[in-house]
PyMOL commands that place a pseudoatom at each C-alpha (Angstrom):
pseudoatom trace, name=CA, resn=MET, resi=1, chain=A, elem=C, hetatm=0, pos=[-8.018, -52.313, 62.213]
pseudoatom trace, name=CA, resn=LEU, resi=2, chain=A, elem=C, hetatm=0, pos=[-9.445, -55.739, 61.428]
pseudoatom trace, name=CA, resn=LYS, resi=3, chain=A, elem=C, hetatm=0, pos=[-11.578, -56.208, 58.324]
pseudoatom trace, name=CA, resn=ALA, resi=4, chain=A, elem=C, hetatm=0, pos=[-14.633, -58.104, 59.548]
pseudoatom trace, name=CA, resn=GLN, resi=5, chain=A, elem=C, hetatm=0, pos=[-17.790, -59.582, 58.047]
pseudoatom trace, name=CA, resn=LEU, resi=6, chain=A, elem=C, hetatm=0, pos=[-20.128, -60.744, 60.812]
pseudoatom trace, name=CA, resn=HIS, resi=7, chain=A, elem=C, hetatm=0, pos=[-23.441, -61.583, 59.127]
pseudoatom trace, name=CA, resn=THR, resi=8, chain=A, elem=C, hetatm=0, pos=[-23.332, -64.316, 56.481]
pseudoatom trace, name=CA, resn=HIS, resi=9, chain=A, elem=C, hetatm=0, pos=[-25.295, -67.387, 55.457]
pseudoatom trace, name=CA, resn=THR, resi=10, chain=A, elem=C, hetatm=0, pos=[-24.359, -70.612, 53.644]
pseudoatom trace, name=CA, resn=ASN, resi=11, chain=A, elem=C, hetatm=0, pos=[-26.096, -73.621, 52.119]
pseudoatom trace, name=CA, resn=SER, resi=12, chain=A, elem=C, hetatm=0, pos=[-26.293, -75.169, 55.605]
pseudoatom trace, name=CA, resn=ASP, resi=13, chain=A, elem=C, hetatm=0, pos=[-28.949, -72.610, 56.504]
pseudoatom trace, name=CA, resn=PRO, resi=14, chain=A, elem=C, hetatm=0, pos=[-32.211, -74.356, 57.500]
pseudoatom trace, name=CA, resn=ARG, resi=15, chain=A, elem=C, hetatm=0, pos=[-34.353, -71.428, 56.343]
pseudoatom trace, name=CA, resn=ASP, resi=16, chain=A, elem=C, hetatm=0, pos=[-32.557, -70.380, 53.151]
pseudoatom trace, name=CA, resn=ARG, resi=17, chain=A, elem=C, hetatm=0, pos=[-31.629, -73.728, 51.644]
pseudoatom trace, name=CA, resn=TRP, resi=18, chain=A, elem=C, hetatm=0, pos=[-31.419, -72.265, 48.152]
pseudoatom trace, name=CA, resn=ILE, resi=19, chain=A, elem=C, hetatm=0, pos=[-28.032, -70.652, 48.962]
pseudoatom trace, name=CA, resn=SER, resi=20, chain=A, elem=C, hetatm=0, pos=[-25.476, -72.141, 46.586]
pseudoatom trace, name=CA, resn=TYR, resi=21, chain=A, elem=C, hetatm=0, pos=[-22.116, -71.994, 48.405]
pseudoatom trace, name=CA, resn=SER, resi=22, chain=A, elem=C, hetatm=0, pos=[-20.633, -73.900, 51.352]
pseudoatom trace, name=CA, resn=GLU, resi=23, chain=A, elem=C, hetatm=0, pos=[-18.867, -72.670, 54.488]
pseudoatom trace, name=CA, resn=LYS, resi=24, chain=A, elem=C, hetatm=0, pos=[-15.420, -73.378, 53.025]
pseudoatom trace, name=CA, resn=GLU, resi=25, chain=A, elem=C, hetatm=0, pos=[-16.315, -71.628, 49.778]
pseudoatom trace, name=CA, resn=LEU, resi=26, chain=A, elem=C, hetatm=0, pos=[-17.400, -68.593, 51.793]
pseudoatom trace, name=CA, resn=ILE, resi=27, chain=A, elem=C, hetatm=0, pos=[-14.166, -68.656, 53.789]
pseudoatom trace, name=CA, resn=ASP, resi=28, chain=A, elem=C, hetatm=0, pos=[-12.156, -68.875, 50.567]
pseudoatom trace, name=CA, resn=ARG, resi=29, chain=A, elem=C, hetatm=0, pos=[-14.030, -65.884, 49.146]
pseudoatom trace, name=CA, resn=ALA, resi=30, chain=A, elem=C, hetatm=0, pos=[-13.443, -63.952, 52.378]
pseudoatom trace, name=CA, resn=VAL, resi=31, chain=A, elem=C, hetatm=0, pos=[-9.715, -64.658, 52.051]
pseudoatom trace, name=CA, resn=SER, resi=32, chain=A, elem=C, hetatm=0, pos=[-9.703, -63.298, 48.509]
pseudoatom trace, name=CA, resn=GLU, resi=33, chain=A, elem=C, hetatm=0, pos=[-11.473, -60.135, 49.729]
pseudoatom trace, name=CA, resn=GLY, resi=34, chain=A, elem=C, hetatm=0, pos=[-8.893, -59.546, 52.475]
pseudoatom trace, name=CA, resn=TYR, resi=35, chain=A, elem=C, hetatm=0, pos=[-11.013, -60.375, 55.522]
pseudoatom trace, name=CA, resn=GLU, resi=36, chain=A, elem=C, hetatm=0, pos=[-9.420, -61.166, 58.872]
pseudoatom trace, name=CA, resn=VAL, resi=37, chain=A, elem=C, hetatm=0, pos=[-12.584, -61.905, 60.866]
pseudoatom trace, name=CA, resn=LEU, resi=38, chain=A, elem=C, hetatm=0, pos=[-15.680, -63.793, 59.733]
pseudoatom trace, name=CA, resn=SER, resi=39, chain=A, elem=C, hetatm=0, pos=[-18.845, -65.139, 61.330]
pseudoatom trace, name=CA, resn=ILE, resi=40, chain=A, elem=C, hetatm=0, pos=[-21.264, -67.562, 59.660]
pseudoatom trace, name=CA, resn=THR, resi=41, chain=A, elem=C, hetatm=0, pos=[-24.693, -66.806, 61.089]
pseudoatom trace, name=CA, resn=CYS, resi=42, chain=A, elem=C, hetatm=0, pos=[-27.204, -69.271, 59.690]
pseudoatom trace, name=CA, resn=HIS, resi=43, chain=A, elem=C, hetatm=0, pos=[-30.804, -69.124, 60.901]
pseudoatom trace, name=CA, resn=ASP, resi=44, chain=A, elem=C, hetatm=0, pos=[-31.451, -71.170, 64.051]
pseudoatom trace, name=CA, resn=LYS, resi=45, chain=A, elem=C, hetatm=0, pos=[-28.275, -73.216, 63.558]
pseudoatom trace, name=CA, resn=LEU, resi=46, chain=A, elem=C, hetatm=0, pos=[-24.690, -72.948, 64.772]
pseudoatom trace, name=CA, resn=VAL, resi=47, chain=A, elem=C, hetatm=0, pos=[-22.586, -74.239, 61.880]
pseudoatom trace, name=CA, resn=PHE, resi=48, chain=A, elem=C, hetatm=0, pos=[-19.307, -73.452, 63.645]
pseudoatom trace, name=CA, resn=THR, resi=49, chain=A, elem=C, hetatm=0, pos=[-17.041, -76.499, 64.064]
pseudoatom trace, name=CA, resn=GLU, resi=50, chain=A, elem=C, hetatm=0, pos=[-13.459, -77.050, 65.117]
pseudoatom trace, name=CA, resn=GLU, resi=51, chain=A, elem=C, hetatm=0, pos=[-12.704, -78.213, 61.580]
pseudoatom trace, name=CA, resn=LEU, resi=52, chain=A, elem=C, hetatm=0, pos=[-14.036, -74.963, 60.103]
pseudoatom trace, name=CA, resn=ARG, resi=53, chain=A, elem=C, hetatm=0, pos=[-12.202, -72.898, 62.723]
pseudoatom trace, name=CA, resn=LYS, resi=54, chain=A, elem=C, hetatm=0, pos=[-8.910, -74.555, 61.810]
pseudoatom trace, name=CA, resn=TYR, resi=55, chain=A, elem=C, hetatm=0, pos=[-9.634, -74.268, 58.085]
pseudoatom trace, name=CA, resn=ALA, resi=56, chain=A, elem=C, hetatm=0, pos=[-10.231, -70.518, 58.460]
pseudoatom trace, name=CA, resn=GLU, resi=57, chain=A, elem=C, hetatm=0, pos=[-7.252, -70.086, 60.783]
pseudoatom trace, name=CA, resn=GLY, resi=58, chain=A, elem=C, hetatm=0, pos=[-5.003, -71.751, 58.224]
pseudoatom trace, name=CA, resn=LYS, resi=59, chain=A, elem=C, hetatm=0, pos=[-6.019, -69.053, 55.773]
pseudoatom trace, name=CA, resn=GLY, resi=60, chain=A, elem=C, hetatm=0, pos=[-5.519, -66.173, 58.200]
pseudoatom trace, name=CA, resn=ILE, resi=61, chain=A, elem=C, hetatm=0, pos=[-9.143, -65.709, 59.257]
pseudoatom trace, name=CA, resn=LEU, resi=62, chain=A, elem=C, hetatm=0, pos=[-10.526, -65.733, 62.793]
pseudoatom trace, name=CA, resn=LEU, resi=63, chain=A, elem=C, hetatm=0, pos=[-13.867, -67.541, 62.559]
pseudoatom trace, name=CA, resn=LEU, resi=64, chain=A, elem=C, hetatm=0, pos=[-16.388, -66.579, 65.240]
pseudoatom trace, name=CA, resn=PRO, resi=65, chain=A, elem=C, hetatm=0, pos=[-19.388, -68.807, 65.999]
pseudoatom trace, name=CA, resn=GLY, resi=66, chain=A, elem=C, hetatm=0, pos=[-22.624, -67.070, 65.114]
pseudoatom trace, name=CA, resn=ILE, resi=67, chain=A, elem=C, hetatm=0, pos=[-26.353, -67.630, 64.759]
pseudoatom trace, name=CA, resn=GLU, resi=68, chain=A, elem=C, hetatm=0, pos=[-29.452, -65.711, 63.699]
pseudoatom trace, name=CA, resn=ILE, resi=69, chain=A, elem=C, hetatm=0, pos=[-32.348, -66.666, 65.939]
pseudoatom trace, name=CA, resn=VAL, resi=70, chain=A, elem=C, hetatm=0, pos=[-36.025, -65.672, 65.925]
pseudoatom trace, name=CA, resn=ILE, resi=71, chain=A, elem=C, hetatm=0, pos=[-37.751, -64.086, 68.919]
pseudoatom trace, name=CA, resn=GLU, resi=72, chain=A, elem=C, hetatm=0, pos=[-41.396, -63.088, 68.568]
pseudoatom trace, name=CA, resn=ASN, resi=73, chain=A, elem=C, hetatm=0, pos=[-41.102, -63.403, 64.795]
pseudoatom trace, name=CA, resn=SER, resi=74, chain=A, elem=C, hetatm=0, pos=[-38.091, -61.039, 64.761]
pseudoatom trace, name=CA, resn=ASP, resi=75, chain=A, elem=C, hetatm=0, pos=[-34.491, -61.850, 63.828]
pseudoatom trace, name=CA, resn=VAL, resi=76, chain=A, elem=C, hetatm=0, pos=[-31.717, -61.419, 66.405]
pseudoatom trace, name=CA, resn=LEU, resi=77, chain=A, elem=C, hetatm=0, pos=[-28.049, -61.903, 65.591]
pseudoatom trace, name=CA, resn=ILE, resi=78, chain=A, elem=C, hetatm=0, pos=[-25.612, -63.367, 68.130]
pseudoatom trace, name=CA, resn=ILE, resi=79, chain=A, elem=C, hetatm=0, pos=[-21.875, -63.264, 67.414]
pseudoatom trace, name=CA, resn=ASN, resi=80, chain=A, elem=C, hetatm=0, pos=[-19.320, -65.316, 69.356]
pseudoatom trace, name=CA, resn=ALA, resi=81, chain=A, elem=C, hetatm=0, pos=[-22.326, -67.363, 70.357]
pseudoatom trace, name=CA, resn=THR, resi=82, chain=A, elem=C, hetatm=0, pos=[-22.363, -70.383, 72.643]
pseudoatom trace, name=CA, resn=GLU, resi=83, chain=A, elem=C, hetatm=0, pos=[-24.491, -73.500, 72.245]
pseudoatom trace, name=CA, resn=LYS, resi=84, chain=A, elem=C, hetatm=0, pos=[-26.946, -71.956, 74.721]
pseudoatom trace, name=CA, resn=ALA, resi=85, chain=A, elem=C, hetatm=0, pos=[-27.920, -69.393, 72.090]
pseudoatom trace, name=CA, resn=LYS, resi=86, chain=A, elem=C, hetatm=0, pos=[-29.936, -72.090, 70.310]
pseudoatom trace, name=CA, resn=GLU, resi=87, chain=A, elem=C, hetatm=0, pos=[-32.201, -72.356, 73.359]
pseudoatom trace, name=CA, resn=ILE, resi=88, chain=A, elem=C, hetatm=0, pos=[-33.317, -68.704, 73.320]
pseudoatom trace, name=CA, resn=GLU, resi=89, chain=A, elem=C, hetatm=0, pos=[-37.049, -68.415, 72.640]
pseudoatom trace, name=CA, resn=SER, resi=90, chain=A, elem=C, hetatm=0, pos=[-38.038, -65.130, 74.299]
pseudoatom trace, name=CA, resn=PHE, resi=91, chain=A, elem=C, hetatm=0, pos=[-36.626, -61.722, 75.154]
pseudoatom trace, name=CA, resn=GLN, resi=92, chain=A, elem=C, hetatm=0, pos=[-36.441, -62.873, 78.759]
pseudoatom trace, name=CA, resn=ASP, resi=93, chain=A, elem=C, hetatm=0, pos=[-34.248, -65.766, 77.609]
pseudoatom trace, name=CA, resn=LEU, resi=94, chain=A, elem=C, hetatm=0, pos=[-32.121, -63.275, 75.678]
pseudoatom trace, name=CA, resn=LYS, resi=95, chain=A, elem=C, hetatm=0, pos=[-31.720, -61.140, 78.792]
pseudoatom trace, name=CA, resn=ARG, resi=96, chain=A, elem=C, hetatm=0, pos=[-30.504, -64.150, 80.786]
pseudoatom trace, name=CA, resn=TYR, resi=97, chain=A, elem=C, hetatm=0, pos=[-28.177, -65.198, 77.963]
pseudoatom trace, name=CA, resn=LYS, resi=98, chain=A, elem=C, hetatm=0, pos=[-26.687, -61.691, 77.754]
pseudoatom trace, name=CA, resn=TYR, resi=99, chain=A, elem=C, hetatm=0, pos=[-25.999, -61.662, 81.498]
pseudoatom trace, name=CA, resn=ARG, resi=100, chain=A, elem=C, hetatm=0, pos=[-24.403, -65.121, 81.499]
pseudoatom trace, name=CA, resn=ASN, resi=101, chain=A, elem=C, hetatm=0, pos=[-22.392, -64.684, 78.273]
pseudoatom trace, name=CA, resn=PRO, resi=102, chain=A, elem=C, hetatm=0, pos=[-20.694, -61.269, 78.358]
pseudoatom trace, name=CA, resn=ASN, resi=103, chain=A, elem=C, hetatm=0, pos=[-18.290, -62.276, 75.571]
pseudoatom trace, name=CA, resn=SER, resi=104, chain=A, elem=C, hetatm=0, pos=[-21.156, -62.712, 73.110]
pseudoatom trace, name=CA, resn=LEU, resi=105, chain=A, elem=C, hetatm=0, pos=[-22.332, -59.821, 70.960]
pseudoatom trace, name=CA, resn=ILE, resi=106, chain=A, elem=C, hetatm=0, pos=[-26.082, -59.292, 70.503]
pseudoatom trace, name=CA, resn=VAL, resi=107, chain=A, elem=C, hetatm=0, pos=[-26.967, -57.391, 67.344]
pseudoatom trace, name=CA, resn=ALA, resi=108, chain=A, elem=C, hetatm=0, pos=[-30.262, -56.118, 65.917]
pseudoatom trace, name=CA, resn=PRO, resi=109, chain=A, elem=C, hetatm=0, pos=[-30.095, -57.033, 62.220]
pseudoatom trace, name=CA, resn=HIS, resi=110, chain=A, elem=C, hetatm=0, pos=[-31.886, -54.994, 59.524]
pseudoatom trace, name=CA, resn=PRO, resi=111, chain=A, elem=C, hetatm=0, pos=[-34.303, -53.668, 62.201]
pseudoatom trace, name=CA, resn=TYR, resi=112, chain=A, elem=C, hetatm=0, pos=[-36.580, -51.741, 59.833]
pseudoatom trace, name=CA, resn=PHE, resi=113, chain=A, elem=C, hetatm=0, pos=[-36.157, -53.642, 56.587]
pseudoatom trace, name=CA, resn=LYS, resi=114, chain=A, elem=C, hetatm=0, pos=[-38.462, -56.666, 56.368]
pseudoatom trace, name=CA, resn=LYS, resi=115, chain=A, elem=C, hetatm=0, pos=[-41.145, -58.660, 58.102]
pseudoatom trace, name=CA, resn=ARG, resi=116, chain=A, elem=C, hetatm=0, pos=[-38.739, -60.626, 60.344]
pseudoatom trace, name=CA, resn=SER, resi=117, chain=A, elem=C, hetatm=0, pos=[-37.284, -57.403, 61.724]
pseudoatom trace, name=CA, resn=LEU, resi=118, chain=A, elem=C, hetatm=0, pos=[-37.577, -55.963, 65.205]
pseudoatom trace, name=CA, resn=GLY, resi=119, chain=A, elem=C, hetatm=0, pos=[-39.190, -52.715, 64.077]
pseudoatom trace, name=CA, resn=LYS, resi=120, chain=A, elem=C, hetatm=0, pos=[-40.845, -50.882, 66.983]
pseudoatom trace, name=CA, resn=LYS, resi=121, chain=A, elem=C, hetatm=0, pos=[-39.776, -53.642, 69.397]
pseudoatom trace, name=CA, resn=LEU, resi=122, chain=A, elem=C, hetatm=0, pos=[-36.141, -52.579, 69.100]
pseudoatom trace, name=CA, resn=LYS, resi=123, chain=A, elem=C, hetatm=0, pos=[-36.623, -49.290, 70.928]
pseudoatom trace, name=CA, resn=LYS, resi=124, chain=A, elem=C, hetatm=0, pos=[-38.508, -51.070, 73.729]
pseudoatom trace, name=CA, resn=LYS, resi=125, chain=A, elem=C, hetatm=0, pos=[-35.845, -53.785, 74.060]
pseudoatom trace, name=CA, resn=LEU, resi=126, chain=A, elem=C, hetatm=0, pos=[-32.818, -51.612, 73.302]
pseudoatom trace, name=CA, resn=SER, resi=127, chain=A, elem=C, hetatm=0, pos=[-30.986, -52.502, 76.531]
pseudoatom trace, name=CA, resn=LEU, resi=128, chain=A, elem=C, hetatm=0, pos=[-30.704, -56.125, 75.366]
pseudoatom trace, name=CA, resn=PHE, resi=129, chain=A, elem=C, hetatm=0, pos=[-28.632, -55.171, 72.319]
pseudoatom trace, name=CA, resn=ASP, resi=130, chain=A, elem=C, hetatm=0, pos=[-24.952, -54.282, 71.991]
pseudoatom trace, name=CA, resn=ALA, resi=131, chain=A, elem=C, hetatm=0, pos=[-25.069, -53.014, 68.415]
pseudoatom trace, name=CA, resn=ILE, resi=132, chain=A, elem=C, hetatm=0, pos=[-27.343, -52.448, 65.446]
pseudoatom trace, name=CA, resn=GLU, resi=133, chain=A, elem=C, hetatm=0, pos=[-26.608, -53.675, 61.957]
pseudoatom trace, name=CA, resn=TYR, resi=134, chain=A, elem=C, hetatm=0, pos=[-25.883, -51.138, 59.236]
pseudoatom trace, name=CA, resn=SER, resi=135, chain=A, elem=C, hetatm=0, pos=[-27.331, -53.180, 56.397]
pseudoatom trace, name=CA, resn=PHE, resi=136, chain=A, elem=C, hetatm=0, pos=[-25.832, -53.336, 52.920]
pseudoatom trace, name=CA, resn=PHE, resi=137, chain=A, elem=C, hetatm=0, pos=[-29.338, -53.208, 51.421]
pseudoatom trace, name=CA, resn=TYR, resi=138, chain=A, elem=C, hetatm=0, pos=[-29.882, -49.529, 50.656]
pseudoatom trace, name=CA, resn=SER, resi=139, chain=A, elem=C, hetatm=0, pos=[-29.576, -46.934, 47.926]
pseudoatom trace, name=CA, resn=ASP, resi=140, chain=A, elem=C, hetatm=0, pos=[-29.024, -43.180, 47.750]
pseudoatom trace, name=CA, resn=LYS, resi=141, chain=A, elem=C, hetatm=0, pos=[-32.785, -42.679, 47.725]
pseudoatom trace, name=CA, resn=LEU, resi=142, chain=A, elem=C, hetatm=0, pos=[-33.829, -45.432, 50.154]
pseudoatom trace, name=CA, resn=ASN, resi=143, chain=A, elem=C, hetatm=0, pos=[-31.760, -45.965, 53.294]
pseudoatom trace, name=CA, resn=LEU, resi=144, chain=A, elem=C, hetatm=0, pos=[-33.586, -47.334, 56.327]
pseudoatom trace, name=CA, resn=ASN, resi=145, chain=A, elem=C, hetatm=0, pos=[-30.269, -47.529, 58.216]
pseudoatom trace, name=CA, resn=LYS, resi=146, chain=A, elem=C, hetatm=0, pos=[-30.648, -43.816, 58.988]
pseudoatom trace, name=CA, resn=ARG, resi=147, chain=A, elem=C, hetatm=0, pos=[-33.616, -44.560, 61.236]
pseudoatom trace, name=CA, resn=ALA, resi=148, chain=A, elem=C, hetatm=0, pos=[-31.567, -47.099, 63.190]
pseudoatom trace, name=CA, resn=GLU, resi=149, chain=A, elem=C, hetatm=0, pos=[-28.630, -44.705, 63.578]
pseudoatom trace, name=CA, resn=LYS, resi=150, chain=A, elem=C, hetatm=0, pos=[-30.778, -42.405, 65.723]
pseudoatom trace, name=CA, resn=LEU, resi=151, chain=A, elem=C, hetatm=0, pos=[-31.042, -45.004, 68.512]
pseudoatom trace, name=CA, resn=GLY, resi=152, chain=A, elem=C, hetatm=0, pos=[-27.513, -44.381, 69.762]
pseudoatom trace, name=CA, resn=LEU, resi=153, chain=A, elem=C, hetatm=0, pos=[-26.027, -47.891, 69.792]
pseudoatom trace, name=CA, resn=PRO, resi=154, chain=A, elem=C, hetatm=0, pos=[-22.845, -48.768, 67.870]
pseudoatom trace, name=CA, resn=MET, resi=155, chain=A, elem=C, hetatm=0, pos=[-23.550, -49.510, 64.208]
pseudoatom trace, name=CA, resn=LEU, resi=156, chain=A, elem=C, hetatm=0, pos=[-21.981, -52.649, 62.701]
pseudoatom trace, name=CA, resn=GLY, resi=157, chain=A, elem=C, hetatm=0, pos=[-21.626, -52.764, 58.916]
pseudoatom trace, name=CA, resn=THR, resi=158, chain=A, elem=C, hetatm=0, pos=[-22.487, -56.157, 57.397]
pseudoatom trace, name=CA, resn=SER, resi=159, chain=A, elem=C, hetatm=0, pos=[-23.506, -57.694, 54.087]
pseudoatom trace, name=CA, resn=ASP, resi=160, chain=A, elem=C, hetatm=0, pos=[-26.052, -60.272, 55.338]
pseudoatom trace, name=CA, resn=THR, resi=161, chain=A, elem=C, hetatm=0, pos=[-24.541, -62.454, 52.627]
pseudoatom trace, name=CA, resn=HIS, resi=162, chain=A, elem=C, hetatm=0, pos=[-26.907, -64.805, 50.811]
pseudoatom trace, name=CA, resn=PHE, resi=163, chain=A, elem=C, hetatm=0, pos=[-25.141, -64.397, 47.446]
pseudoatom trace, name=CA, resn=ILE, resi=164, chain=A, elem=C, hetatm=0, pos=[-21.383, -64.645, 47.573]
pseudoatom trace, name=CA, resn=ASP, resi=165, chain=A, elem=C, hetatm=0, pos=[-20.851, -61.654, 45.274]
pseudoatom trace, name=CA, resn=THR, resi=166, chain=A, elem=C, hetatm=0, pos=[-22.385, -59.338, 47.906]
pseudoatom trace, name=CA, resn=LEU, resi=167, chain=A, elem=C, hetatm=0, pos=[-19.844, -60.272, 50.597]
pseudoatom trace, name=CA, resn=ASP, resi=168, chain=A, elem=C, hetatm=0, pos=[-17.832, -57.072, 50.226]
pseudoatom trace, name=CA, resn=THR, resi=169, chain=A, elem=C, hetatm=0, pos=[-20.668, -54.578, 49.731]
pseudoatom trace, name=CA, resn=THR, resi=170, chain=A, elem=C, hetatm=0, pos=[-20.695, -53.424, 53.369]
pseudoatom trace, name=CA, resn=TYR, resi=171, chain=A, elem=C, hetatm=0, pos=[-18.301, -54.438, 56.129]
pseudoatom trace, name=CA, resn=SER, resi=172, chain=A, elem=C, hetatm=0, pos=[-16.640, -53.180, 59.304]
pseudoatom trace, name=CA, resn=LEU, resi=173, chain=A, elem=C, hetatm=0, pos=[-13.106, -52.265, 60.292]
pseudoatom trace, name=CA, resn=ILE, resi=174, chain=A, elem=C, hetatm=0, pos=[-12.712, -53.009, 63.995]
pseudoatom trace, name=CA, resn=ASP, resi=175, chain=A, elem=C, hetatm=0, pos=[-10.038, -51.484, 66.221]
pseudoatom trace, name=CA, resn=ALA, resi=176, chain=A, elem=C, hetatm=0, pos=[-9.180, -54.596, 68.211]
pseudoatom trace, name=CA, resn=ASP, resi=177, chain=A, elem=C, hetatm=0, pos=[-6.705, -57.380, 68.737]
pseudoatom trace, name=CA, resn=LYS, resi=178, chain=A, elem=C, hetatm=0, pos=[-7.438, -60.513, 66.755]
pseudoatom trace, name=CA, resn=THR, resi=179, chain=A, elem=C, hetatm=0, pos=[-9.195, -62.379, 69.567]
pseudoatom trace, name=CA, resn=PRO, resi=180, chain=A, elem=C, hetatm=0, pos=[-12.937, -62.959, 70.072]
pseudoatom trace, name=CA, resn=GLU, resi=181, chain=A, elem=C, hetatm=0, pos=[-12.986, -61.112, 73.406]
pseudoatom trace, name=CA, resn=SER, resi=182, chain=A, elem=C, hetatm=0, pos=[-11.151, -58.056, 72.071]
pseudoatom trace, name=CA, resn=ILE, resi=183, chain=A, elem=C, hetatm=0, pos=[-13.355, -57.866, 68.971]
pseudoatom trace, name=CA, resn=VAL, resi=184, chain=A, elem=C, hetatm=0, pos=[-16.601, -58.112, 70.937]
pseudoatom trace, name=CA, resn=ARG, resi=185, chain=A, elem=C, hetatm=0, pos=[-15.379, -55.529, 73.453]
pseudoatom trace, name=CA, resn=ALA, resi=186, chain=A, elem=C, hetatm=0, pos=[-14.319, -53.109, 70.702]
pseudoatom trace, name=CA, resn=ILE, resi=187, chain=A, elem=C, hetatm=0, pos=[-17.695, -53.341, 68.961]
pseudoatom trace, name=CA, resn=LYS, resi=188, chain=A, elem=C, hetatm=0, pos=[-19.540, -52.704, 72.223]
pseudoatom trace, name=CA, resn=GLN, resi=189, chain=A, elem=C, hetatm=0, pos=[-17.354, -49.623, 72.694]
pseudoatom trace, name=CA, resn=GLY, resi=190, chain=A, elem=C, hetatm=0, pos=[-18.089, -48.394, 69.178]
pseudoatom trace, name=CA, resn=LYS, resi=191, chain=A, elem=C, hetatm=0, pos=[-14.533, -48.796, 67.904]
pseudoatom trace, name=CA, resn=ILE, resi=192, chain=A, elem=C, hetatm=0, pos=[-15.814, -49.501, 64.405]
pseudoatom trace, name=CA, resn=GLU, resi=193, chain=A, elem=C, hetatm=0, pos=[-15.395, -47.908, 61.013]
pseudoatom trace, name=CA, resn=ILE, resi=194, chain=A, elem=C, hetatm=0, pos=[-18.085, -48.889, 58.501]
pseudoatom trace, name=CA, resn=LYS, resi=195, chain=A, elem=C, hetatm=0, pos=[-17.105, -49.292, 54.873]
pseudoatom trace, name=CA, resn=THR, resi=196, chain=A, elem=C, hetatm=0, pos=[-20.113, -49.151, 52.598]
pseudoatom trace, name=CA, resn=LYS, resi=197, chain=A, elem=C, hetatm=0, pos=[-21.578, -47.750, 49.423]
pseudoatom trace, name=CA, resn=PRO, resi=198, chain=A, elem=C, hetatm=0, pos=[-25.178, -47.655, 48.169]
pseudoatom trace, name=CA, resn=LEU, resi=199, chain=A, elem=C, hetatm=0, pos=[-26.246, -50.473, 45.884]
pseudoatom trace, name=CA, resn=GLY, resi=200, chain=A, elem=C, hetatm=0, pos=[-28.573, -48.566, 43.634]
pseudoatom trace, name=CA, resn=ILE, resi=201, chain=A, elem=C, hetatm=0, pos=[-32.162, -49.492, 42.913]
pseudoatom trace, name=CA, resn=PRO, resi=202, chain=A, elem=C, hetatm=0, pos=[-31.427, -51.855, 39.949]
pseudoatom trace, name=CA, resn=ARG, resi=203, chain=A, elem=C, hetatm=0, pos=[-29.065, -54.017, 42.008]
pseudoatom trace, name=CA, resn=MET, resi=204, chain=A, elem=C, hetatm=0, pos=[-31.428, -54.026, 44.973]
pseudoatom trace, name=CA, resn=ALA, resi=205, chain=A, elem=C, hetatm=0, pos=[-34.233, -55.177, 42.679]
pseudoatom trace, name=CA, resn=GLY, resi=206, chain=A, elem=C, hetatm=0, pos=[-31.956, -57.872, 41.262]
pseudoatom trace, name=CA, resn=ILE, resi=207, chain=A, elem=C, hetatm=0, pos=[-31.160, -59.232, 44.729]
pseudoatom trace, name=CA, resn=VAL, resi=208, chain=A, elem=C, hetatm=0, pos=[-34.859, -59.352, 45.651]
pseudoatom trace, name=CA, resn=PHE, resi=209, chain=A, elem=C, hetatm=0, pos=[-35.590, -61.162, 42.378]
pseudoatom trace, name=CA, resn=LYS, resi=210, chain=A, elem=C, hetatm=0, pos=[-32.833, -63.738, 42.935]
pseudoatom trace, name=CA, resn=MET, resi=211, chain=A, elem=C, hetatm=0, pos=[-33.983, -64.387, 46.502]
pseudoatom trace, name=CA, resn=SER, resi=212, chain=A, elem=C, hetatm=0, pos=[-37.582, -64.810, 45.363]
pseudoatom trace, name=CA, resn=THR, resi=213, chain=A, elem=C, hetatm=0, pos=[-36.502, -67.138, 42.551]
pseudoatom trace, name=CA, resn=GLY, resi=214, chain=A, elem=C, hetatm=0, pos=[-34.420, -69.183, 44.986]
pseudoatom trace, name=CA, resn=LYS, resi=215, chain=A, elem=C, hetatm=0, pos=[-37.327, -69.589, 47.391]
pseudoatom trace, name=CA, resn=ILE, resi=216, chain=A, elem=C, hetatm=0, pos=[-39.670, -70.632, 44.579]
pseudoatom trace, name=CA, resn=THR, resi=217, chain=A, elem=C, hetatm=0, pos=[-37.123, -73.156, 43.300]
pseudoatom trace, name=CA, resn=LYS, resi=218, chain=A, elem=C, hetatm=0, pos=[-36.817, -74.587, 46.824]
pseudoatom trace, name=CA, resn=LEU, resi=219, chain=A, elem=C, hetatm=0, pos=[-40.601, -74.989, 47.075]
pseudoatom trace, name=CA, resn=VAL, resi=220, chain=A, elem=C, hetatm=0, pos=[-40.746, -76.768, 43.718]
pseudoatom trace, name=CA, resn=LYS, resi=221, chain=A, elem=C, hetatm=0, pos=[-37.930, -79.141, 44.667]
pseudoatom trace, name=CA, resn=THR, resi=222, chain=A, elem=C, hetatm=0, pos=[-39.431, -79.990, 48.050]
pseudoatom trace, name=CA, resn=GLY, resi=223, chain=A, elem=C, hetatm=0, pos=[-42.886, -80.432, 46.523]
for i in range(1, 223): cmd.bond("trace and resi %d" % i, "trace and resi %d" % (i + 1))
show_as sticks, trace
zoom trace
């Protein structure tokens, strides 16, 4: 079983520029947490490079190219993405991409959590997705992941990391060989064990506060 974290962001993210850590700092943290597979999925930008791949490989991590795109004001996560993923602008584009890139994984992130979520569109477009994210952002009393679980697709545990100390809050163990093709295939087949625990309301509130503070700071700096 491979310990995998497949939804993370860094300070290269065009949307969330207030993030404080770099790709290499994230990789180093992933090493310290025992990860074997990692994907950096910045918004609308593939930050994957050969240099980063080799850097991660040298530390025992398989780095998969990833990106979080926006379709009809809704986030869509693509793992083991190609450069063509940046050109997707519609669900029709996504359908063509899925057909032409069977070794990519298309995930519905946090589908019922925030304004850039798929919400009701997910059920209508379900055939375009290979898996649904089991988000780290929940508590014992508030867990919107349960609604997503009812849709029947494999659930992929992730941390949607924007703060490096949340990297290990929720992750997946994947029953696969350590190759991109094997990992994607295993997830599509549901060979996943999610490791997670509720955050609790105080920590959830703290994360929302830090994200809001970061966005305000960014606005002040950019004038």
